[in-house]
C-alpha positions in Angstrom: -20.3 -19.5 18.0 -21.3 -18.9 14.4 -24.6 -20.3 13.2 -24.3 -22.1 9.8 -27.4 -23.0 7.8 -26.8 -26.1 5.7 -29.5 -26.6 3.0 -29.4 -29.8 0.9 -32.0 -32.4 -0.1 -29.3 -35.2 0.4 -29.8 -36.4 3.9 -26.3 -38.1 3.9 -24.7 -34.7 3.3 -26.8 -33.0 5.9 -25.8 -35.6 8.5 -22.1 -35.9 7.7 -21.4 -32.2 7.1 -23.4 -31.0 10.1 -21.4 -33.5 12.3 -18.2 -32.2 11.0 -19.1 -28.5 11.5 -20.4 -29.1 15.0 -17.1 -30.9 15.8 -15.4 -27.7 14.6 -17.4 -25.6 17.1 -20.2 -24.3 14.8 -23.9 -24.3 15.5 -25.6 -25.9 12.6 -29.2 -25.7 11.3 -30.1 -28.2 8.6 -32.9 -28.0 6.0 -33.8 -30.4 3.2 -35.4 -27.9 0.8 -35.2 -24.2 0.0 -38.6 -23.2 1.2 -38.1 -24.6 4.7 -34.8 -22.7 4.9 -36.4 -19.5 3.7 -39.2 -19.7 6.2 -36.6 -20.2 9.0 -34.4 -17.3 7.7 -37.4 -15.0 7.7 -37.6 -15.5 11.5 -33.9 -15.5 12.2 -30.9 -15.1 9.8 -27.9 -17.4 10.3 -24.4 -16.1 10.1 -23.7 -18.1 6.9 -25.6 -20.3 4.5 -24.2 -23.3 2.6 -26.7 -24.1 -0.2 -27.3 -26.9 -2.7 -28.5 -25.7 -6.1 -31.0 -28.3 -7.1 -33.6 -28.8 -4.4 -37.4 -29.4 -4.2 -39.9 -26.6 -3.4 -37.4 -23.8 -3.8 -34.0 -24.3 -5.4 -30.8 -22.7 -4.3 -30.8 -20.0 -6.9 -34.3 -18.8 -5.8 -33.3 -19.0 -2.2 -30.1 -17.0 -2.9 -32.1 -14.2 -4.6 -34.4 -13.9 -1.6 -31.5 -13.9 0.8 -29.8 -11.1 -1.1 -32.9 -9.0 -0.7 -32.4 -9.1 3.0 -28.7 -9.5 3.8 -25.2 -9.7 2.5 -24.2 -12.7 4.8 -21.7 -15.1 3.2 -23.2 -17.8 1.0 -21.4 -20.9 -0.4 -23.0 -23.0 -3.1 -22.6 -26.8 -3.3 -22.6 -27.9 -6.9 -22.3 -31.1 -8.9 -19.3 -31.5 -11.2 -21.5 -30.9 -14.3 -23.0 -27.6 -13.0 -20.5 -25.1 -14.5 -23.2 -22.8 -15.8 -25.0 -22.9 -12.4 -21.7 -22.1 -10.7 -21.1 -19.0 -12.8 -24.7 -17.9 -12.5 -24.7 -18.4 -8.8 -21.6 -16.2 -8.4 -23.1 -13.5 -10.5 -26.3 -13.6 -8.4 -24.4 -13.0 -5.2 -22.9 -16.3 -3.9 -19.4 -15.8 -2.3 -18.0 -19.1 -3.3 -18.8 -22.6 -4.5 -17.6 -26.1 -3.7 -18.0 -29.0 -6.1 -19.5 -32.4 -5.1 -18.0 -34.7 -4.1 -16.0 -32.4 -1.9 -13.5 -32.5 0.9 -15.2 -31.6 4.2 -11.9 -30.1 5.4 -11.9 -27.8 2.3 -15.5 -26.7 3.1 -14.6 -26.0 6.7 -11.6 -23.8 5.6 -13.7 -21.8 3.1 -16.4 -21.3 5.8 -13.8 -20.1 8.3 -12.1 -17.8 5.7 -15.4 -16.1 4.8 -16.5 -15.7 8.4 -13.1 -14.2 9.4 -13.4 -11.6 6.6 -17.1 -10.9 7.5 -16.3 -10.4 11.2 -13.3 -8.1 10.5 -15.3 -5.9 8.2 -18.7 -5.8 9.9 -17.4 -5.5 13.5 -14.5 -3.3 12.7 -12.3 -5.4 15.0 -9.2 -4.7 12.9 -6.3 -2.2 13.2 -6.7 1.0 11.1 -4.3 0.4 8.3 -4.1 1.3 4.6 -6.5 -1.7 4.1 -9.0 -0.5 6.7 -9.2 3.3 6.5 -11.7 5.1 4.2 -10.5 5.2 0.6 -11.6 7.6 -2.1 -10.6 7.1 -5.7 -12.4 9.6 -8.0 -16.1 8.8 -7.8 -15.5 5.8 -5.5 -15.7 5.9 -1.8 -15.0 2.7 0.3 -15.3 2.4 4.1 -13.9 -1.0 5.1 -14.9 -0.8 8.8 -18.5 -0.2 7.8 -18.4 -2.3 4.7 -19.9 0.5 2.7 -19.3 1.5 -0.9 -20.6 4.5 -2.8 -20.2 5.5 -6.4 -21.0 9.0 -7.4 -22.7 9.3 -3.9 -25.0 6.3 -4.5 -24.8 3.2 -2.2 -23.6 -0.1 -3.8 -24.3 -3.3 -1.9 -21.4 -5.8 -2.2 -20.6 -9.2 -0.8 -17.4 -9.6 1.3 -15.5 -11.1 -1.7 -16.6 -8.4 -4.1 -15.6 -5.7 -1.6 -12.1 -7.2 -1.1 -11.5 -7.5 -4.9 -12.7 -3.9 -5.5 -10.5 -2.6 -2.7 -7.4 -4.5 -4.0 -7.9 -3.0 -7.4 -8.7 0.5 -6.3 -5.8 0.8 -3.8 -3.4 1.3 -6.7 -5.1 2.9 -9.7 -3.4 2.2 -13.0 -1.5 -0.9 -11.7 -2.5 -4.4 -13.0 -3.6 -7.1 -10.7 -3.2 -10.6 -12.1 -5.9 -13.2 -11.4 -3.4 -15.0 -9.1 -2.9 -11.9 -7.1 -6.7 -11.4 -6.8 -7.0 -15.0 -5.7 -4.6 -14.3 -2.9 -6.7 -11.4 -1.8 -10.0 -13.3 -1.9 -9.0 -16.7 -0.7 -6.7 -18.3 1.8 -3.6 -20.0 0.5 -5.0 -23.5 1.2 -8.1 -22.8 -0.9 -7.7 -23.4 -4.7 -10.0 -21.7 -7.2 -9.7 -21.4 -10.9 -9.6 -18.3 -13.1 -13.3 -18.5 -13.9 -14.2 -17.9 -10.3 -12.3 -14.6 -10.2 -13.8 -13.6 -13.6 -17.3 -14.3 -12.3 -16.8 -12.1 -9.2 -15.5 -9.3 -11.4 -18.4 -9.5 -13.8 -20.9 -9.4 -10.9 -19.0 -6.5 -9.4 -19.2 -4.5 -12.6 -22.9 -5.3 -12.9 -23.6 -3.9 -9.4 -21.6 -0.8 -10.1 -23.4 -0.3 -13.4 -26.7 -0.6 -11.6 -26.1 2.9 -10.2 -24.1 4.1 -13.2 -24.6 2.4 -16.6 -21.4 4.1 -17.8 -19.2 2.7 -15.1 -15.9 1.5 -16.7 -13.3 1.9 -14.0 -12.4 -1.8 -13.9 -10.5 -2.7 -17.1 -9.8 -6.2 -18.3 -6.4 -6.9 -19.8 -6.9 -10.2 -21.5 -4.4 -12.8 -20.6 -3.0 -10.6 -17.8 -5.6 -9.5 -15.3 -7.5 -6.4 -14.2 -6.8 -2.7 -13.6 -8.7 0.0 -11.8 -8.6 3.3 -13.7 -9.4 6.3 -11.5 -12.1 8.6 -13.1 
């Protein structure tokens, strides 16, 4: 049973969403501010966190930063319809996804399940050894899906599940273009709709992480109006 931490200062959301998740078989921990959640996470990390952005004591952005210092567990942001800047910033900082308020609880459940399935498959290695799961080397890049490890020029790069899957999809066929729609299919289940900006934000954050170990990293090329391509160095 996966443990989901739900962090929001809206008690109605805490109550209704926790009831839905518990009915779906999840163990749910609720917190009404970021500091309380962080204190609890310091003692025991959940399997996933669903965070509001604007909260008292410690907001969702600050909490996400602290989470990412300790773990790459999946994180979903809950955002209001006017928080477009916060959505993009949150993705760049390491959130795996976001859901706009007001939201369908069924949609939230599906996104949670999709991220947990990917996390379990990568972290536990409980998948068949295929082209998608065996170690892949492309020039200076080395990816081990079963250990969820990435190195560039021999240096470790820490990626979220979504970032890992996007990089893997691009690097599997160097020189070939992947459209945003194709990358959406890689990163999300068919029933989950995301817009182009979400994929672009993931790619920007992925580039930033690769450049943190090599400021000349340029293997991921943008083809404006078309998509992205991995160029093997």
